[in-house]
N, CA, C and O of each residue as an XYZ file, in Angstrom:
280
protein
N      25.404      2.337     59.743
C      24.584      1.143     59.648
C      24.028      0.831     61.031
O      24.746      0.890     62.029
N      22.740      0.497     61.078
C      22.134      0.083     62.348
C      21.883     -1.424     62.325
O      22.171     -2.094     61.333
N      21.353     -1.943     63.406
C      21.177     -3.395     63.528
C      20.193     -3.935     62.490
O      20.410     -5.016     61.942
N      19.124     -3.203     62.215
C      18.159     -3.666     61.217
C      18.795     -3.747     59.826
O      18.536     -4.682     59.069
N      19.621     -2.766     59.505
C      20.306     -2.783     58.208
C      21.315     -3.930     58.141
O      21.453     -4.583     57.106
N      22.011     -4.167     59.238
C      22.983     -5.264     59.268
C      22.286     -6.607     59.099
O      22.756     -7.465     58.352
N      21.173     -6.788     59.787
C      20.419     -8.044     59.672
C      19.887     -8.198     58.254
O      19.960     -9.285     57.681
N      19.356     -7.129     57.685
C      18.841     -7.185     56.316
C      19.952     -7.565     55.337
O      19.727     -8.328     54.398
N      21.139     -7.035     55.561
C      22.276     -7.350     54.701
C      22.670     -8.824     54.821
O      22.992     -9.471     53.825
N      22.640     -9.336     56.029
C      22.990    -10.748     56.237
C      21.895    -11.693     55.758
O      22.181    -12.807     55.319
N      20.657    -11.256     55.840
C      19.533    -12.149     55.539
C      19.433    -12.531     54.072
O      18.700    -13.460     53.734
N      20.139    -11.851     53.203
C      20.092    -12.229     51.790
C      21.041    -13.380     51.473
O      20.994    -13.942     50.379
N      21.885    -13.724     52.409
C      22.812    -14.848     52.211
C      22.063    -16.158     52.404
O      21.134    -16.230     53.209
N      22.458    -17.187     51.674
C      21.750    -18.467     51.776
C      21.967    -19.135     53.135
O      21.167    -19.982     53.534
N      23.021    -18.775     53.843
C      23.286    -19.356     55.167
C      22.353    -18.812     56.238
O      22.273    -19.371     57.332
N      21.654    -17.741     55.938
C      20.780    -17.090     56.919
C      19.746    -18.052     57.484
O      19.544    -18.102     58.698
N      19.090    -18.812     56.622
C      18.067    -19.756     57.080
C      18.668    -20.828     57.986
O      18.021    -21.268     58.937
N      19.888    -21.247     57.701
C      20.571    -22.230     58.545
C      20.754    -21.659     59.946
O      20.545    -22.356     60.939
N      21.139    -20.411     60.023
C      21.314    -19.749     61.318
C      19.997    -19.686     62.083
O      19.954    -20.005     63.271
N      18.929    -19.280     61.415
C      17.624    -19.210     62.081
C      17.149    -20.589     62.541
O      16.594    -20.728     63.631
N      17.368    -21.597     61.713
C      16.987    -22.965     62.091
C      17.770    -23.431     63.321
O      17.211    -24.075     64.208
N      19.053    -23.109     63.371
C      19.881    -23.498     64.517
C      19.356    -22.853     65.803
O      19.225    -23.521     66.829
N      19.061    -21.575     65.742
C      18.534    -20.879     66.927
C      17.201    -21.498     67.346
O      16.958    -21.697     68.536
N      16.339    -21.802     66.377
C      15.056    -22.428     66.680
C      15.245    -23.795     67.329
O      14.556    -24.126     68.294
N      16.171    -24.586     66.808
C      16.447    -25.912     67.373
C      16.960    -25.804     68.814
O      16.557    -26.582     69.679
N      17.841    -24.848     69.064
C      18.371    -24.654     70.410
C      17.263    -24.236     71.378
O      17.235    -24.670     72.529
N      16.349    -23.386     70.895
C      15.204    -22.954     71.706
C      14.322    -24.160     72.063
O      13.925    -24.334     73.215
N      14.028    -24.983     71.059
C      13.187    -26.163     71.287
C      13.865    -27.150     72.233
O      13.202    -27.777     73.058
N      15.171    -27.287     72.116
C      15.912    -28.166     73.018
C      15.821    -27.663     74.459
O      15.632    -28.451     75.386
N      15.953    -26.364     74.639
C      15.854    -25.789     75.983
C      14.442    -25.974     76.543
O      14.273    -26.248     77.731
N      13.438    -25.824     75.693
C      12.062    -26.032     76.148
C      11.854    -27.484     76.570
O      11.193    -27.744     77.576
N      12.404    -28.422     75.821
C      12.248    -29.835     76.191
C      12.973    -30.162     77.492
O      12.600    -31.107     78.187
N      14.009    -29.388     77.829
C      14.715    -29.604     79.091
C      13.820    -29.342     80.305
O      14.099    -29.835     81.398
N      12.746    -28.567     80.116
C      11.809    -28.329     81.215
C      11.159    -29.623     81.696
O      10.642    -29.678     82.812
N      11.180    -30.655     80.870
C      10.588    -31.937     81.249
C      11.596    -32.871     81.903
O      11.252    -33.983     82.302
N      12.821    -32.424     82.012
C      13.884    -33.239     82.598
C      13.934    -33.012     84.102
O      14.041    -31.870     84.551
N      13.859    -34.091     84.892
C      13.880    -33.937     86.355
C      15.088    -33.178     86.881
O      15.007    -32.515     87.915
N      16.199    -33.272     86.178
C      17.409    -32.569     86.604
C      17.170    -31.056     86.701
O      17.781    -30.381     87.530
N      16.284    -30.530     85.856
C      15.992    -29.100     85.866
C      14.805    -28.755     86.750
O      14.798    -27.709     87.400
N      13.808    -29.618     86.781
C      12.573    -29.271     87.493
C      12.724    -29.268     89.006
O      11.892    -28.687     89.704
N      13.763    -29.900     89.525
C      13.932    -29.919     90.979
C      14.941    -28.877     91.471
O      15.340    -28.901     92.635
N      15.350    -27.966     90.588
C      16.349    -26.974     90.958
C      15.929    -25.602     90.422
O      15.932    -25.374     89.213
N      15.573    -24.704     91.322
C      15.070    -23.384     90.923
C      16.105    -22.577     90.149
O      15.747    -21.850     89.221
N      17.368    -22.687     90.507
C      18.414    -21.939     89.793
C      18.557    -22.419     88.351
O      18.703    -21.613     87.432
N      18.513    -23.732     88.162
C      18.612    -24.278     86.809
C      17.386    -23.891     85.982
O      17.501    -23.597     84.792
N      16.225    -23.894     86.612
C      15.012    -23.478     85.899
C      15.096    -22.012     85.484
O      14.701    -21.655     84.374
N      15.601    -21.178     86.359
C      15.736    -19.751     86.047
C      16.719    -19.540     84.900
O      16.469    -18.726     84.010
N      17.825    -20.262     84.916
C      18.811    -20.155     83.832
C      18.200    -20.610     82.516
O      18.397    -19.979     81.478
N      17.459    -21.708     82.569
C      16.809    -22.247     81.383
C      15.766    -21.273     80.839
O      15.667    -21.081     79.627
N      15.003    -20.671     81.715
C      14.004    -19.680     81.295
C      14.687    -18.485     80.630
O      14.187    -17.963     79.633
N      15.806    -18.057     81.166
C      16.552    -16.954     80.570
C      17.104    -17.315     79.198
O      17.112    -16.497     78.278
N      17.560    -18.545     79.080
C      18.076    -19.033     77.799
C      16.966    -19.025     76.737
O      17.169    -18.563     75.614
N      15.810    -19.537     77.109
C      14.672    -19.574     76.181
C      14.256    -18.159     75.798
O      13.976    -17.886     74.630
N      14.214    -17.272     76.767
C      13.849    -15.879     76.485
C      14.850    -15.239     75.526
O      14.458    -14.472     74.647
N      16.121    -15.541     75.683
C      17.147    -14.983     74.794
C      16.970    -15.502     73.365
O      17.062    -14.735     72.407
N      16.717    -16.811     73.225
C      16.473    -17.360     71.890
C      15.224    -16.742     71.263
O      15.221    -16.396     70.082
N      14.171    -16.606     72.055
C      12.943    -15.977     71.553
C      13.208    -14.560     71.061
O      12.740    -14.168     69.992
N      13.954    -13.800     71.842
C      14.240    -12.414     71.475
C      15.068    -12.341     70.195
O      14.800    -11.513     69.324
N      16.066    -13.200     70.083
C      16.866    -13.239     68.857
C      16.003    -13.538     67.641
O      16.073    -12.839     66.630
N      15.187    -14.585     67.748
C      14.337    -14.948     66.624
C      13.366    -13.829     66.267
O      13.159    -13.528     65.092
N      12.782    -13.226     67.270
C      11.838    -12.128     67.034
C      12.537    -10.956     66.340
O      12.025    -10.417     65.359
N      13.695    -10.566     66.846
C      14.437     -9.452     66.251
C      14.878     -9.765     64.821
O      14.737     -8.932     63.926
N      15.405    -10.954     64.615
C      15.885    -11.323     63.282
C      14.736    -11.388     62.283
O      14.859    -10.891     61.164
N      13.626    -11.992     62.677
C      12.497    -12.128     61.752
C      11.814    -10.787     61.499
O      11.408    -10.504     60.372
N      11.685     -9.961     62.533
C      11.054     -8.647     62.344
C      11.900     -7.755     61.456
O      11.365     -7.027     60.619
N      13.198     -7.799     61.625
C      14.081     -6.948     60.825
C      14.027     -7.349     59.355
O      14.070     -6.488     58.476
N      13.934     -8.640     59.082
C      13.906     -9.079     57.687
C      12.527     -8.889     57.055
O      12.421     -8.746     55.837
N      11.476     -8.885     57.868
C      10.130     -8.715     57.304
C       9.802     -7.250     56.997
O       8.880     -6.969     56.231
N      10.545     -6.329     57.586
C      10.288     -4.903     57.340
C      11.122     -4.367     56.182
O      10.956     -3.216     55.777
N      12.013     -5.193     55.649
C      12.868     -4.736     54.544
C      12.231     -5.047     53.208
O      12.804     -4.736     52.163
């Protein structure tokens, strides 16, 4: 079994959409943190936040692409 097959197997469960929604919400929360002064005045925090957003984006892209090709 490869990752695409594993995702396809999981995506038929009704909890799958809940998982995708949670990841999307976390991504949106991280994006809104860019407007918080606590993050904008610290380059290290901004870099961590950018990495977090990129990770959420990659997860969503991989999960959605794997389920759309099945």
